Backbone as CSV, one residue per row, in Angstrom:
resi,resn,N_x,N_y,N_z,CA_x,CA_y,CA_z,C_x,C_y,C_z
1,MET,1.223,-11.520,-11.516,1.356,-10.187,-10.973,2.471,-10.173,-9.941
2,LYS,3.336,-9.217,-10.067,4.434,-9.064,-9.129,4.394,-7.626,-8.616
3,VAL,4.412,-7.469,-7.310,4.376,-6.136,-6.711,5.798,-5.587,-6.723
4,SER,5.953,-4.370,-7.228,7.270,-3.736,-7.314,7.713,-3.214,-5.949
5,THR,8.961,-2.775,-5.878,9.453,-2.175,-4.631,8.648,-0.923,-4.295
6,LYS,8.211,-0.207,-5.299,7.413,1.003,-5.052,6.149,0.657,-4.271
7,GLY,5.446,-0.384,-4.693,4.235,-0.811,-3.993,4.534,-1.332,-2.597
8,ARG,5.573,-2.151,-2.484,5.940,-2.709,-1.166,6.364,-1.606,-0.207
9,TYR,7.181,-0.679,-0.693,7.652,0.403,0.173,6.529,1.365,0.539
10,ALA,5.592,1.588,-0.381,4.433,2.435,-0.062,3.635,1.810,1.071
11,LEU,3.475,0.505,1.025,2.757,-0.191,2.092,3.519,-0.100,3.413
12,HIS,4.835,-0.270,3.371,5.657,-0.131,4.583,5.586,1.301,5.134
13,LEU,5.625,2.279,4.243,5.553,3.678,4.657,4.219,3.972,5.351
14,MET,3.137,3.537,4.719,1.813,3.762,5.302,1.659,3.009,6.624
15,LEU,2.204,1.812,6.701,2.148,1.038,7.937,2.932,1.736,9.037
16,ASP,4.078,2.277,8.714,4.879,3.018,9.696,4.095,4.219,10.218
17,LEU,3.429,4.931,9.319,2.620,6.074,9.744,1.458,5.624,10.626
18,ALA,0.875,4.471,10.316,-0.239,3.955,11.126,0.238,3.574,12.522
19,ILE,1.392,2.942,12.606,1.930,2.518,13.904,2.336,3.721,14.754
20,HIS,2.864,4.741,14.115,3.303,5.943,14.827,2.266,7.057,14.726
21,ASN,1.006,6.678,14.702,-0.126,7.585,14.524,-0.524,8.203,15.869
22,THR,0.257,9.202,16.293,-0.004,9.867,17.577,-0.703,11.209,17.391
23,GLY,-0.915,11.591,16.143,-1.468,12.910,15.860,-0.367,13.900,15.513
24,GLU,0.879,13.535,15.825,2.032,14.369,15.490,2.615,13.889,14.164
25,PRO,3.121,14.804,13.335,3.709,14.383,12.061,4.975,13.548,12.273
26,VAL,5.200,12.631,11.360,6.368,11.754,11.407,7.318,12.169,10.289
27,CYS,8.567,12.374,10.643,9.592,12.781,9.690,9.918,11.627,8.746
28,LEU,10.037,11.931,7.469,10.317,10.913,6.463,11.667,10.229,6.708
29,LYS,12.640,10.978,7.212,13.958,10.399,7.509,13.860,9.345,8.606
30,GLU,12.966,9.565,9.577,12.766,8.578,10.639,12.165,7.291,10.066
31,ILE,11.198,7.452,9.178,10.580,6.289,8.539,11.630,5.534,7.733
32,ALA,12.422,6.276,6.961,13.466,5.663,6.136,14.433,4.856,6.996
33,LYS,14.809,5.417,8.126,15.745,4.736,9.026,15.115,3.473,9.618
34,ARG,13.879,3.595,10.107,13.202,2.439,10.702,12.965,1.327,9.694
35,GLN,12.624,1.705,8.461,12.266,0.724,7.443,13.468,0.252,6.617
36,GLY,14.601,0.929,6.766,15.769,0.552,5.983,15.596,0.832,4.500
37,ILE,14.932,1.961,4.197,14.644,2.352,2.811,15.254,3.729,2.573
38,SER,15.772,3.947,1.399,16.350,5.241,1.035,15.313,6.352,1.209
39,ASP,15.716,7.433,1.888,14.777,8.545,2.067,14.463,9.223,0.733
40,LYS,15.393,9.180,-0.214,15.137,9.754,-1.546,14.032,8.968,-2.260
41,TYR,14.058,7.646,-2.109,13.020,6.816,-2.739,11.676,7.050,-2.039
42,LEU,11.703,7.172,-0.717,10.464,7.436,0.020,9.873,8.796,-0.349
43,GLU,10.716,9.765,-0.681,10.220,11.077,-1.110,9.376,10.950,-2.376
44,GLN,9.809,10.103,-3.298,9.037,9.881,-4.527,7.697,9.221,-4.217
45,ILE,7.720,8.268,-3.307,6.500,7.537,-2.966,5.543,8.415,-2.180
46,ILE,6.072,9.189,-1.227,5.204,10.036,-0.400,4.532,11.096,-1.262
47,SER,5.191,11.505,-2.341,4.601,12.479,-3.255,3.330,11.923,-3.882
48,VAL,3.363,10.654,-4.289,2.193,9.988,-4.874,1.083,9.874,-3.827
49,LEU,1.455,9.468,-2.616,0.477,9.307,-1.534,-0.133,10.652,-1.135
50,ASN,0.680,11.694,-1.135,0.217,13.032,-0.773,-0.736,13.576,-1.842
51,LYS,-0.379,13.371,-3.099,-1.218,13.837,-4.206,-2.588,13.163,-4.179
52,ALA,-2.620,11.900,-3.768,-3.877,11.149,-3.691,-4.628,11.426,-2.383
53,LYS,-4.055,12.274,-1.543,-4.640,12.645,-0.245,-4.736,11.452,0.717
54,TYR,-3.787,10.527,0.613,-3.696,9.420,1.559,-2.943,9.872,2.806
55,VAL,-2.076,10.880,2.637,-1.329,11.455,3.752,-1.456,12.970,3.700
56,LYS,-1.167,13.581,4.833,-1.131,15.045,4.913,0.301,15.448,5.228
57,SER,0.726,16.504,4.580,2.063,17.035,4.791,1.987,18.191,5.789
58,VAL,2.897,18.191,6.753,2.992,19.282,7.719,4.371,19.898,7.568
59,ARG,4.416,21.169,7.246,5.696,21.849,7.015,6.267,22.383,8.319
60,GLY,7.551,22.693,8.265,8.201,23.311,9.405,9.187,22.381,10.092
61,ALA,9.837,22.921,11.132,10.877,22.182,11.858,10.340,20.891,12.467
62,GLN,9.116,20.911,12.937,8.499,19.721,13.528,7.568,19.035,12.532
63,GLY,7.808,19.306,11.262,6.937,18.795,10.210,7.191,17.338,9.874
64,GLY,6.398,16.873,8.947,6.480,15.491,8.507,5.172,15.105,7.855
65,TYR,4.772,13.870,8.061,3.554,13.355,7.431,2.689,12.625,8.439
66,ILE,1.389,12.714,8.215,0.420,11.963,9.012,-0.602,11.356,8.048
67,LEU,-1.255,10.315,8.491,-2.312,9.717,7.688,-3.469,10.701,7.569
68,ALA,-4.067,10.774,6.415,-5.205,11.663,6.199,-6.489,11.083,6.794
69,ARG,-6.525,9.755,6.952,-7.696,9.076,7.506,-7.246,8.080,8.572
70,LYS,-8.203,7.427,9.175,-7.898,6.398,10.159,-7.306,5.176,9.455
71,PRO,-6.402,4.447,10.117,-5.785,3.268,9.496,-6.797,2.232,9.003
72,GLU,-7.928,2.098,9.669,-8.921,1.111,9.239,-9.649,1.516,7.955
73,GLU,-9.434,2.748,7.498,-10.074,3.221,6.268,-9.224,2.984,5.019
74,TYR,-8.015,2.475,5.204,-7.141,2.153,4.077,-7.042,0.641,3.942
75,THR,-7.181,0.141,2.718,-6.932,-1.282,2.498,-5.598,-1.429,1.770
76,VAL,-5.048,-2.610,1.871,-3.820,-2.913,1.134,-4.072,-2.688,-0.359
77,GLY,-5.250,-3.089,-0.830,-5.601,-2.906,-2.234,-5.566,-1.452,-2.674
78,MET,-6.077,-0.554,-1.846,-6.062,0.874,-2.179,-4.636,1.365,-2.399
79,ILE,-3.763,1.003,-1.489,-2.378,1.474,-1.533,-1.643,0.870,-2.729
80,LEU,-1.823,-0.434,-2.940,-1.139,-1.088,-4.062,-1.663,-0.603,-5.408
81,ARG,-2.969,-0.402,-5.532,-3.510,0.078,-6.811,-3.025,1.492,-7.117
82,LEU,-2.881,2.308,-6.073,-2.385,3.665,-6.277,-0.960,3.647,-6.812
83,THR,-0.128,2.799,-6.256,1.284,2.788,-6.625,1.601,1.848,-7.782
84,GLU,0.827,0.790,-7.942,1.106,-0.218,-8.964,0.207,-0.098,-10.190
85,GLY,-0.934,0.535,-10.024,-1.928,0.505,-11.094,-2.770,-0.746,-10.901
86,SER,-3.103,-1.400,-11.971,-3.930,-2.601,-11.897,-3.201,-3.739,-11.199
87,LEU,-3.941,-4.548,-10.466,-3.385,-5.741,-9.839,-3.746,-7.000,-10.618
88,ALA,-4.354,-6.823,-11.770,-4.781,-7.956,-12.591,-3.564,-8.758,-13.054
89,PRO,-3.673,-10.090,-13.034,-2.540,-10.913,-13.459,-2.272,-10.839,-14.964
90,VAL,-3.303,-10.554,-15.758,-3.166,-10.394,-17.213,-4.109,-9.286,-17.669
91,PRO,-3.783,-8.603,-18.748,-4.612,-7.479,-19.205,-6.053,-7.848,-19.553
92,CYS,-6.288,-9.084,-19.989,-7.632,-9.418,-20.479,-8.692,-9.458,-19.374
93,VAL,-8.311,-9.446,-18.104,-9.330,-9.442,-17.049,-9.585,-8.039,-16.484
94,GLU,-8.850,-7.062,-16.991,-9.110,-5.686,-16.586,-10.385,-5.215,-17.263
95,GLU,-11.156,-4.436,-16.583,-12.439,-3.989,-17.125,-12.293,-3.225,-18.439
96,ASP,-11.248,-2.426,-18.555,-11.068,-1.573,-19.732,-10.470,-2.308,-20.925
97,ASP,-9.960,-3.496,-20.722,-9.195,-4.155,-21.770,-9.743,-5.547,-22.062
98,LEU,-10.947,-5.602,-22.599,-11.544,-6.893,-22.925,-10.896,-7.458,-24.185
99,CYS,-10.562,-8.707,-24.118,-9.869,-9.409,-25.196,-10.848,-9.766,-26.320
100,ASP,-10.365,-9.731,-27.550,-11.192,-10.114,-28.704,-11.567,-11.588,-28.659
101,LYS,-10.745,-12.395,-28.015,-10.950,-13.844,-27.996,-11.541,-14.341,-26.675
102,MET,-12.084,-13.460,-25.873,-12.523,-13.859,-24.536,-13.615,-14.933,-24.544
103,HIS,-14.413,-14.996,-25.583,-15.488,-15.993,-25.636,-14.990,-17.384,-26.047
104,GLU,-13.776,-17.445,-26.567,-13.225,-18.729,-26.981,-11.941,-19.090,-26.231
105,CYS,-11.616,-18.338,-25.208,-10.357,-18.542,-24.485,-10.567,-19.484,-23.293
106,ALA,-9.927,-20.619,-23.336,-10.053,-21.606,-22.261,-9.358,-21.151,-20.973
107,THR,-8.375,-20.274,-21.087,-7.623,-19.858,-19.892,-8.231,-18.640,-19.190
108,LEU,-9.191,-18.005,-19.797,-9.788,-16.803,-19.206,-10.295,-17.058,-17.792
109,MET,-10.916,-18.201,-17.570,-11.440,-18.538,-16.249,-10.317,-18.551,-15.201
110,VAL,-9.164,-19.052,-15.562,-8.020,-19.095,-14.642,-7.627,-17.681,-14.242
111,TRP,-7.494,-16.803,-15.234,-7.076,-15.421,-14.960,-8.133,-14.680,-14.141
112,GLN,-9.402,-14.918,-14.425,-10.462,-14.259,-13.660,-10.462,-14.727,-12.206
113,LYS,-10.274,-16.032,-11.997,-10.242,-16.551,-10.626,-9.033,-16.019,-9.864
114,MET,-7.888,-15.929,-10.547,-6.703,-15.346,-9.910,-6.952,-13.886,-9.541
115,ASN,-7.539,-13.144,-10.474,-7.831,-11.734,-10.240,-8.793,-11.563,-9.062
116,ASP,-9.841,-12.378,-9.032,-10.807,-12.314,-7.935,-10.144,-12.639,-6.594
117,ALA,-9.274,-13.639,-6.594,-8.604,-14.042,-5.355,-7.668,-12.945,-4.848
118,ILE,-6.923,-12.346,-5.756,-6.022,-11.249,-5.378,-6.822,-10.109,-4.775
119,ASN,-7.885,-9.696,-5.456,-8.701,-8.578,-4.972,-9.377,-8.903,-3.645
120,GLU,-9.824,-10.130,-3.480,-10.456,-10.546,-2.223,-9.483,-10.381,-1.054
121,VAL,-8.246,-10.745,-1.264,-7.242,-10.638,-0.199,-6.905,-9.181,0.099
122,VAL,-6.467,-8.451,-0.929,-5.959,-7.096,-0.683,-7.054,-6.100,-0.289
123,ASP,-8.296,-6.390,-0.650,-9.383,-5.464,-0.306,-9.995,-5.748,1.068
124,HIS,-9.547,-6.797,1.724,-10.090,-7.125,3.044,-9.051,-7.096,4.156
125,ILE,-7.885,-6.563,3.849,-6.862,-6.353,4.879,-6.621,-4.857,4.957
126,THR,-6.820,-4.309,6.144,-6.646,-2.872,6.318,-5.279,-2.558,6.917
127,LEU,-4.940,-1.292,6.867,-3.712,-0.822,7.497,-3.783,-1.060,9.006
128,ALA,-4.968,-0.938,9.578,-5.147,-1.209,11.009,-4.859,-2.673,11.319
129,ASP,-5.291,-3.585,10.439,-5.002,-5.011,10.617,-3.501,-5.256,10.623
130,LEU,-2.802,-4.655,9.664,-1.354,-4.833,9.573,-0.640,-4.228,10.779
131,ALA,-1.119,-3.062,11.225,-0.510,-2.416,12.391,-0.662,-3.295,13.630
132,GLU,-1.815,-3.905,13.786,-2.047,-4.797,14.919,-1.089,-5.992,14.881
133,ILE,-0.914,-6.568,13.701,0.011,-7.697,13.540,1.444,-7.252,13.846
134,GLU,1.825,-6.108,13.322,3.180,-5.585,13.539,3.429,-5.341,15.029
135,LEU,2.468,-4.750,15.695,2.635,-4.469,17.128,2.687,-5.752,17.949
136,GLN,1.991,-6.790,17.518,2.079,-8.086,18.202,3.471,-8.676,18.047
137,HIS,4.055,-8.527,16.861,5.404,-9.053,16.639,6.422,-8.299,17.478
138,VAL,6.267,-6.984,17.595,7.166,-6.184,18.409,7.051,-6.603,19.862
139,GLY,5.818,-6.906,20.297,5.598,-7.338,21.679,6.206,-8.697,21.977
140,ASP,6.412,-9.524,20.933,7.002,-10.849,21.111,8.520,-10.813,21.187
141,TYR,9.121,-9.673,20.917,10.580,-9.557,20.873,11.155,-9.579,22.278
142,VAL,12.114,-10.440,22.494,12.729,-10.562,23.813,14.237,-10.433,23.685
143,ILE,14.835,-9.684,24.597,16.304,-9.543,24.612,16.875,-10.449,25.678
């Protein structure tokens, strides 16, 4: 399994919103500048996040985006599954796609263990956890 730029940038976008979570909307251009990501690409990603109600859109001159929920209510897994789809390393471990040879496949156990490990990691790290780590790194910066 390889996470695409869409998934990585969605996570960066959501993390930026969590860090700048003052109750005021954050302009997408500001996020793009801080993250070094094209604002046109972020527009495509924010559309997916907005449609899923992960963010709220605020229109107007002081408009932008805010998180729809608290940062601790989002997991990395939620964000990646929304943007990437399945995180399964191979199709045969997805619930909807059971393989005809699953009862005789020696490698199935490997794929299931990989899938379980991936889900264990991404489902137990929240946006709040990442924001805390990010803020610690910013605090370590010295000029």
